[in-house]
Structures are given as structure tokens and as C-alpha cells.
N, C-alpha and C positions, 0 to 999 in steps of 0.2 A: 099898574094893574091891581084891582081889588079882588082878592080871593075870599069868597064867603064860605065858611066852614061850620061844622058843628063843634069841632075841637081844634085848638091850636096848641101844639106842644113845642116849647122852646128847648132845644137840646136833643141831638140825635145820638146820645150815648146809651148806656145800658138801661137806665131807668126810663128815659124818654122813648126809646124804641119799644120797650115792653108795654108802656102805657098806651102808645099809639096803636100797637098791634091789638091789645085787649079791647080798646075802644072801637077800632075798625071792625073787629069781629062781631061786635054788637050792632053793626050797621051805621055807626057814626061816620060822618065825613071828617077825615083827620088830615091836617097839614102839620108836618114836622119841619121846623126851621133850625138850621145850624149854620154858624159862620164858617165852619171848616169846609174843606174841599171834599172830605170823605167822612162817612159816618163811623161811629164806634172807635175813635182813635185810641182811647184808653183801653178798650177791649183788645185792640190789636197788639199793644205793647205789653199787656199784662202776662204774668206768669212766664217771663222769658220768651214771649211769643207763642205760648201754648194755652194761655188763658185759664187761670185757676177759677173756673166759672161758678163754683159753689163750695160749700163745706157741709158734709152730711150731719155735722153736729150743731149747725146753726140754730141758735135760740136767743131769747132776750138777754141771757147772761153774758153773751159775747159782744155786747154793744155798750158804748158809752153815750150818755145823754143826761141832760139836766133832769129829765123825766125818764127813768129807766123802764117804766111801764109802757111808754108810748109805742114802742115797736112791736109789742106783743100781738096786737090784732092783725096787722099786715103779715107778719111772719107766720102766724098760725093759719092764715088762709091761702098762702102760697109758699109751699115748703120746698126744700131741696129736691125731693122726689118729683115734684111737679116740673121743675126745670129739667131734671134728668130725663123725664119723659119726652120733653120737647127735643132735647139733644138726640135721644135714641130714635125718635121718629124721623129724624133727618139723616140717620145712619152715621152719625159722628161718633167715632170710637173715642173712649176716654179711659183714664186709669186713676186709681186712688194713690196718693202719696201719703206722707206721714200726717197724723193728726186730722184725718178726715178730709184732706184737701183733694178736690177733683180737678184734673187737667185734661185737655184734649190730647189725644195721641199725636195728632197732626198739628194743625196751626190754629191760632186764635181767630184767624180769618174765617174759619169754619163757623164760628158762632155769629160773626157779622153776617156771613152768607145766609145763615138760618133766618135771621131777622129780615134781611132784604127780600128773600123769597116769600116769607110769610106776610110782610107788609104789602108787597105787590099783590099777593093773592087776596088780601083783605081789602085792598083798594085805598090804603093810606098813601098820601103823596109826600115824598121827601123833597125838600127844597134846600139845597146846599148853597154855600157862599152867600148866605143871607144874614148879614150882621144887623142885629136889632138896634134901631135908632131910638124908638120910643114905644111905650105901652100906655094906652089910655083906656078908660072905660066910659062909654056913652050909654047911659041907661043900663040895659041888661047885656050889652054887647062890648066885648073887648076888641080893641083896635091896635094891632101891632104893626108898626111901620118899620120896614127894613130900608136899606139904601136904594132898593129898586122897586119894591112892591109894598102892598098893604094887605094885611090879613085880618078878617073879622070873624068872630065866633062868640057864642054865649059862654064858652068854657075855655079857660086858658090854663095850661099846665106848665109850670116852670121846672125844667129838668136840666138846667145848664151847668150843674156841678158846682164845685168849690174853687179854691184858689190853687190847688196843688198842680204841679207840673205846668207852669205858665208857658214854657216853650211849646206846649201842645195847644196853646190857645186858651188856657183857663183864665177866667175873669171873675169879677165879683158881681156879674150881672144879676144873678138871682137875689143877692142881698139888696141890690139897688131897687129892684122891682118890689121886693117885700117892704122896704122902707117907704117907697112911694105910695103903697096901699095901706100904710099904718101898722104893719106887722113888726113885732120886735125881732131884732137879730142879735143873738148872743155873740160874745167875743169869739173870733175865729183864730185858730193857730194851726201850725203844721202837725200832722199826725203820721205815725208809721214812718219815721224819719231818722236817719243816722244822727248821733249826738257828737258834738265837737268838744274839744278840750282846750284849756288855756295853753298858751305857747310853751311855757316852761315844762308842764307835764307832758305835752305832746312830744317835745324833744326827747324826753326821758323814755317814752314808749315807742319812739320812731323805729327801733330795730325790730319791733313786733309786727310791723305792717305786713299784711298778707296771711297771718296766722289765724286759723279758725279752730275753736274748741267748743266742746259741749259745756254749757253753763246755765246756771239758774240766776236770773237777774231780777232783783226785787226792788220795789218802791213802796214803802209802807207795808200794807197787807197784801199787795198785789205782786205776784211773781210769775215769770214765764221761764220755762226751760226749753231752750232750743240752741242753735249754734250762735256763737258770738264771734264776730270778725273784727280784728284790729286793722285799721286803715291809716293812710297817711294824713287823714284829717281828724281821726278820733276812733269812735266805736260804731260798729254796724252789725249786720247779721240779724236774723229773725228775732232773737231774744231782745236785742236792743231796740229794734223797730217796734216790737210789741210794747215794751215798757215806756217808750217815748211818748205814747199817747196819754200816759198817766203822769209822767214827769213834768215838773214845772221849774222854770229857771230859779236857781238858788238851792234846789233840792239835791240831796245825795241819792245815789243808787248803791245797792249792795250786790256784788257779784260773787257767786260760788263757782269756782272752776272745777270742772269734771266732778259733779255731785256724787257719782257712784263710787269714786275712788277713795279708799281709806289711806290717806297719806301718812298717818302715824304708823300704821301697820307696814306700809311700804318702807319707811325709814328703818323700822326695827328689823325687818327681814334683810334689808340691804346691809345693815350694820353687822348682822350675824354672818353674812356671807363674806363681806370684805370691808372691814371698818376703815381701811385706808382710802377707799374711794371718796371722792368729794361729795358734798351735799348736792351740788348741781348735777353730778353724774347720776346719782341715785334718783333724783327727781325727774331727770330726762327719760327715765324708763316709763314714766306715765304721762309726760307732757312733751310738746315740741321743745327741742333743745334751747332755742332762744328764749322761750317763755320760762323754762326752768331756770335759766341763768338770770333772768329778770327778777324773779321772786327771791332768789338767793341774794342778789345784789341789794334789793329793796330791804331785806331783813338783816343784812349784814352777817350772813351765815356761810360765807365762802371759806370752808375748811373741811378737813376729813371728817367723815361720819363719827369716827371714834372720839373726836374732840367736841362733838355737838352735845351741848347740855340739854337736859330736859326742857328747860325754859326756852332755849333758842329753838329747839325743834317745835315746841308749841307755837312760837311766834310765826314760823313758816306755815304750819298747818292752819293756824287761825287766819292768816292772810289769804290763804287759798279758799278757806270756807266763807270768809266775809271780807271781801276786798271793797272798801268804801271809796267811791269816786264821786266828785262833784262836777258834773259836766258844765262847760262854759255856755253851751247853747246847743242849737241844732243846725242842720244844714238848710233849714227853712223850706219854703214851698218849692224851691227848685228841684229838690229830690223827694219831697214828701209824697207818699202814695195817696193820702187823703187829707181832708180838711176837717178839723174838729170844730165843734160849735156850729153856728149858722142860724137858719130860721128857727125861731123859738117854737118848740112843739106845743107850748101852751096856747098858741093861737091857731092850731090846726086840729081837725077832727081825726082821731087816730084810725078810724075805720075807712074814711074816704080820702084823707090827706087834703081836704078842702079847708081853706081859711074860714074860720068861724065867723069873722066879721065881714067877709067879702065873698058872697055866694058866686060860685063859678070859677074861683081862683084856687089853684092847687099847687103845692110844692112837693117834690119827690126827690129821692136819691141823695146824693152827697151834700146838696145845699141845705138839707134839713139837719137839725142838731141830733143826728143819730150816726154814730161812727163805729164800724165793726173792727174786730181784731184782724190781724194779718191772716191770710189763708183762705180766701174765698167768701168771707163773711160780708164784705162790702158789696160784692156782686149780688149776693142773696138779698141784701136789703134793697138794692136797685130793682131786682126782679119783683120782690114782694111789694114795695111801695108803688112801683109803676103799675103793677097788676091791680092794686087797691084803687088807685085813681082811675085806671082804665075801666074798671067795673062801675065806677060812680059817675063819670062825666056824661 
């Protein structure tokens, strides 16, 4: 069957549904195609099932891109408040967590339900279980063939995401389509992903698995302060996920454990109180016991406080303030929340998301070389870029 439309959107995720809804509200006949059996699968699993749907602080500074200015236009024209208004209009209750992160009080399925209701009301048609076989352009018309149908339209929006979480069906389709139409695709790599350690070091920190502490994790001039989690594979937690987007293989990261604690003062006070207690016991007053023991072992300071020299105390404090680690790698796309890199923004119009050299062809969302921080920023980019394209098609 041949479906003639005004707009074809490939991908029924956050960006694709926002684009389709925006276009359909403008009277466009819109078909959304997705190979999955249900729409919005990454929305469904996000935020522990409660969907961290935006961040009130979202701005260009919170995004990585070869062109840091590219995201400004879309983000300025569809702000967190605009999406919050949509959520409120559907009676979806929400709450703010730390650092401006907004979550549904109930289920992430409420956000998917919002879109399904609005898409139906606007007349957009959702076609699921439609795997794209080929994309061609005949004159001013794009022709998308799936395994069962053919869709034709003068506008094609690619919103099929990146490579992250392949078990949910992520593919490199967007990059393939971009390449077929002559657009440049920048190197892609996993982002917001746990970091792994070499076997010898992993064995050394194995007793720390499951411990979480407040930490500042730094790579070059970039630093994030959030929770750090030790796992049986290496390092995770929000602080590590954040820095992973900036880290490259071979680089070091610096970790400052419990930045607010004055460990030198802690040792001095503990020594005055009871100089016979061990360094590990004193340190365990501020850190989980296993972590305290690890740092004492690492610095060779397992002794009574009364016998701890100034130099030895400084060694422990310095390690806690600036623990240098060289990760071996990351857990890869399997657990990465996003894909860094992608369709080069140099080939796209920042206001419309249209390919400069291919009128009618648009790229939005995760497949574009714009990647947000952890904490709702990537959803805000999906809403903003989808809205920009939906207003233009």
C-alpha cells in the first residue's frame, strides 16, 4: 500500500512524536513510522520509570556539540516551561528533584499517553512494526519503503535516535540515511555511560562494590559533583555518567571524595580525642568503613593516629582530594544513555533542522551532534528540536 502524506517522521520516540504533533497541529498530514511494537520506549524506561522529562535549567551550556551554538535557536523557542505546560494540561503531576530535574509523580507512561492522545486529536497516524528498508528521493518527493508498505511525502524527518541501548532496538539508521544523502556524520561514541577499569585495579577495588559517596569528578576543566557509585565492573553513578561524555580513552579523571569534608581537621580532632585509635577508625567517621580502609591501605597508613606523621596524613588527605584514575574504557552502547556525535550540525539549519543541501530532509533528536548532560537535558533537546522541525515542515 502507498500512503501519500505531507510529512513522514521516522522514529516514534520523544523527538519524533513532538515533531509529528507540532506538524499535525498545523494541518499537515503526518505519518510516524517505527520498527518497534510500541512508541516511546526510551521514554518508558527513563528516570527509573518516572521519566525525567526536562530540566528547568536547560540551556546551550548543558550540551556537547562540535558547534556549541547550534542548539541555541531551538532551545530558545521551546523551553522547559513550554513542555511543563503540556504536562500540566494533561493533569500529570510532577516533582522537582535535585539540580532542576523534573519527574512524573506517577509513571513515564503518562508522558507517552500525553502524546498518543494529542497525536490522535491532531490527526497524525502512527504506524508501528514498520522497519525501514529504503529511503529514496524522486524529484521533490521522498519515498520510504518498509517491509510491508510505501510512504511518500515532500518532507522527511529522521528521528530514529542513536546507537545507545541496542536491546531496545537502537540502530544506526539515521546515520545511514544521512550518508546516503551526502550529509557528514561525525564520530559516534557512548555517552552518559559507566566507566570500566583494568582487571588488576578492578580486583583491588572489588570490596567497594555497592558503596556510593558524594564526589566531584573532574576531567580537564570540566567537573561534576554528584553521587559516585562503585560497581563490580568499575565506576558509575551520576558524577561518573556526566564526566563520561567528556572523557576519552587513555585520559585520566580526578575524583575528590566528599568535597565538603575537611579530612585534615577530622584527623586532628580525632587525634586529640584518642590518639590510640587507628587512622582507618578515624576516617570511618566520615566515610563508609570499607572505603576508609581502602584509602588507608592505598597510602600505607594503617597505624594509630598518634604515630601518623604530618607527611603521612597529608598523603591520605591528598588522595581523598585528588584521586587520579585512568579508566580502561566504558560499558559501551549497551548501557549508555545517549550517543555522542552523529549528524554534523554544519549541514543543518539550526532554526528548522533541515539539511541545507537537501530541501525537505530534517534530522532531530539524538541522531544529531547535540548531546545533553544527565538530568532531563536530552529530553528537552528532543522536545525543542522536534518542535523546531514540526514548525518548519
